[in-house]
C-alpha positions in Angstrom: 41.9 135.7 -156.6 45.7 136.1 -156.7 48.1 133.4 -157.5 49.9 133.7 -154.2 46.9 132.3 -152.3 47.2 128.6 -151.9 44.5 126.4 -153.2 42.5 124.6 -150.6 41.8 121.8 -152.8 45.5 120.7 -153.0 46.4 118.1 -150.4 49.1 119.0 -147.9 52.2 117.1 -147.8 53.3 115.6 -144.3 56.3 117.5 -142.9 59.3 115.3 -142.4 60.3 114.6 -138.8 63.8 115.5 -137.8 66.0 112.6 -137.1 66.3 111.6 -133.4 69.8 111.6 -132.3 70.6 109.1 -129.5 71.8 110.7 -126.4 75.5 110.8 -125.6 76.9 109.5 -122.4 76.1 111.8 -119.6 73.3 113.5 -121.4 69.7 113.3 -120.3 67.7 111.4 -122.8 65.1 113.2 -124.7 61.5 112.4 -123.9 60.0 110.0 -126.3 56.8 111.1 -127.9 53.9 109.2 -126.5 51.6 107.5 -128.9 48.1 108.8 -128.6 46.7 105.2 -128.7 45.9 103.7 -125.2 48.3 101.0 -124.1 46.9 97.6 -123.3 47.9 96.3 -119.8 50.6 93.6 -120.1 49.6 90.3 -118.6 51.6 89.5 -115.5 53.2 86.1 -115.0 51.3 83.9 -112.6 53.2 81.0 -111.1 51.5 77.7 -111.6 49.2 76.8 -108.8 50.4 74.0 -106.5 48.7 70.6 -107.0 46.0 69.9 -104.4 47.2 67.9 -101.4 45.2 64.8 -100.8 44.7 63.9 -97.0 45.1 60.2 -96.6 42.5 58.9 -94.2 43.8 56.3 -91.9 42.1 53.0 -92.1 40.5 51.9 -88.8 42.5 49.3 -87.0 40.6 46.0 -86.3 39.8 45.5 -82.6 42.1 43.2 -80.6 40.3 40.0 -80.0 40.9 38.7 -76.4 40.4 35.0 -75.5 37.0 34.4 -74.1 36.6 32.4 -70.9 35.2 28.9 -71.2 31.5 28.6 -71.2 29.9 27.9 -67.8 32.1 30.2 -65.8 31.5 33.9 -65.2 33.8 36.5 -66.7 37.1 36.8 -64.7 36.7 33.6 -62.8 38.5 30.5 -64.0 38.6 27.0 -62.4 41.5 26.2 -60.1 43.5 23.1 -61.0 43.0 20.4 -58.5 46.1 19.6 -56.4 47.7 16.2 -56.9 46.0 13.4 -54.8 48.1 10.3 -55.4 45.6 8.7 -57.8 48.1 7.3 -60.3 50.0 4.8 -58.0 46.7 3.1 -57.1 45.4 3.1 -60.7 48.5 1.3 -61.8 47.5 -1.6 -59.6 44.9 -2.5 -62.2 47.6 -4.0 -64.3 46.9 -7.2 -62.5 44.1 -7.7 -64.9 46.6 -8.4 -67.7 45.5 -11.7 -69.1 48.8 -13.6 -68.7 49.6 -15.9 -65.8 51.8 -14.3 -63.1 52.7 -11.4 -65.5 49.9 -9.1 -64.2 50.8 -9.6 -60.6 54.4 -8.7 -61.1 53.7 -5.7 -63.4 51.1 -4.4 -60.9 53.4 -4.5 -57.8 56.4 -3.0 -59.6 54.4 -0.2 -61.2 52.7 0.8 -57.9 56.1 0.8 -56.1 57.8 3.0 -58.7 55.0 5.4 -59.2 54.4 5.7 -55.5 58.1 6.6 -54.9 57.9 9.4 -57.6 54.5 10.8 -56.4 55.7 11.2 -52.9 57.4 14.6 -54.0 54.0 16.3 -54.3 53.3 16.4 -50.6 50.0 16.5 -48.7 47.4 13.9 -49.5 49.3 12.8 -52.7 52.4 12.0 -50.5 50.4 9.8 -48.1 48.5 8.0 -50.8 51.7 7.4 -52.7 53.4 6.0 -49.6 50.4 3.6 -48.9 50.4 2.5 -52.6 54.2 1.9 -52.5 54.0 -0.1 -49.3 51.2 -2.2 -50.5 52.6 -2.7 -54.0 55.9 -4.1 -52.5 53.9 -6.2 -50.0 51.8 -7.7 -52.7 54.9 -8.4 -54.9 56.7 -10.0 -52.0 53.7 -12.3 -51.0 52.7 -13.3 -54.6 56.3 -14.0 -55.4 56.7 -16.2 -52.3 53.5 -18.1 -53.2 54.8 -18.8 -56.6 58.1 -20.1 -55.4 56.4 -22.2 -52.8 54.1 -23.6 -55.5 56.9 -24.8 -57.7 58.9 -26.2 -54.7 55.8 -28.3 -53.6 55.2 -29.4 -57.2 58.7 -30.7 -57.4 58.7 -32.4 -54.0 55.3 -34.1 -54.4 55.9 -35.3 -57.9 59.3 -36.8 -57.2 57.7 -40.2 -55.9 55.0 -40.3 -58.5 52.1 -38.4 -60.1 50.2 -36.1 -57.8 46.7 -37.3 -56.8 44.1 -35.0 -55.3 44.0 -31.2 -55.0 45.2 -30.8 -51.5 47.7 -30.0 -50.2 49.1 -29.0 -53.6 46.1 -26.8 -54.4 46.3 -24.7 -51.2 49.1 -22.6 -52.7 46.9 -21.9 -55.8 44.0 -20.8 -53.6 46.1 -18.5 -51.5 47.6 -16.9 -54.7 44.1 -16.3 -56.0 42.9 -14.9 -52.7 45.9 -12.5 -52.5 45.1 -11.3 -56.0 41.4 -10.7 -55.3 42.4 -8.7 -52.2 44.9 -6.7 -54.2 42.2 -5.8 -56.8 39.8 -4.7 -54.1 42.3 -2.6 -52.3 43.3 -0.9 -55.7 39.7 0.0 -56.4 39.0 1.4 -52.9 42.4 3.3 -53.1 41.3 4.9 -56.4 38.0 6.0 -55.1 39.4 7.4 -51.9 42.3 9.2 -53.8 40.0 10.8 -56.3 37.9 12.2 -53.4 41.0 13.7 -51.9 41.2 11.2 -49.0 44.1 9.1 -47.8 44.0 5.3 -48.4 45.6 3.3 -45.6 46.3 -0.4 -45.6 47.2 -1.4 -42.0 48.4 -4.9 -42.8 50.9 -3.8 -45.4 54.6 -4.0 -44.6 55.7 -0.4 -43.8 58.7 -0.1 -46.2 58.3 3.7 -45.9 57.2 5.5 -42.8 56.1 9.1 -42.8 
């Protein structure tokens, strides 16, 4: 073989690459040699996911409690208040039972007169019962006061000449006072019963201080 034939056993030296000159302004850049190795896809930026929204479940409102009607009456039906009947003036007549001499009679008559005058504003049955109680209260107050004055006048007149002997005539005033007191108590009880029943109590022998 000739010497000019290259030996296949000798390794070939890589040829140097010419330097790449950067393109000047206005020149079209040279295409870059593409690498034969496959390019891996670049991961794209993913925005962070929004936090999950929690839906607030409203709490159930407690039911409104309405007042219950009193037992013994149907729903929607309520008892009607009774109109005034003039019971108080007659009930105050029981003050005669105060266990003090002469105090109960005065207190009873004065209380009936005052309460009767105030209760006359109600009208109707209450007005009539109040008028009757006022008339009788003033009548009883006048009669009992007159009896007491007469009692002390007789006591002074009969005891001027000496001690009093016997019950009569001095005791007649005491009996009349007790009888008027018992009559007053009976009229007060009857007046309370009639007034509580919604009826008018009339005392025909009372002095009519008020009319109508």
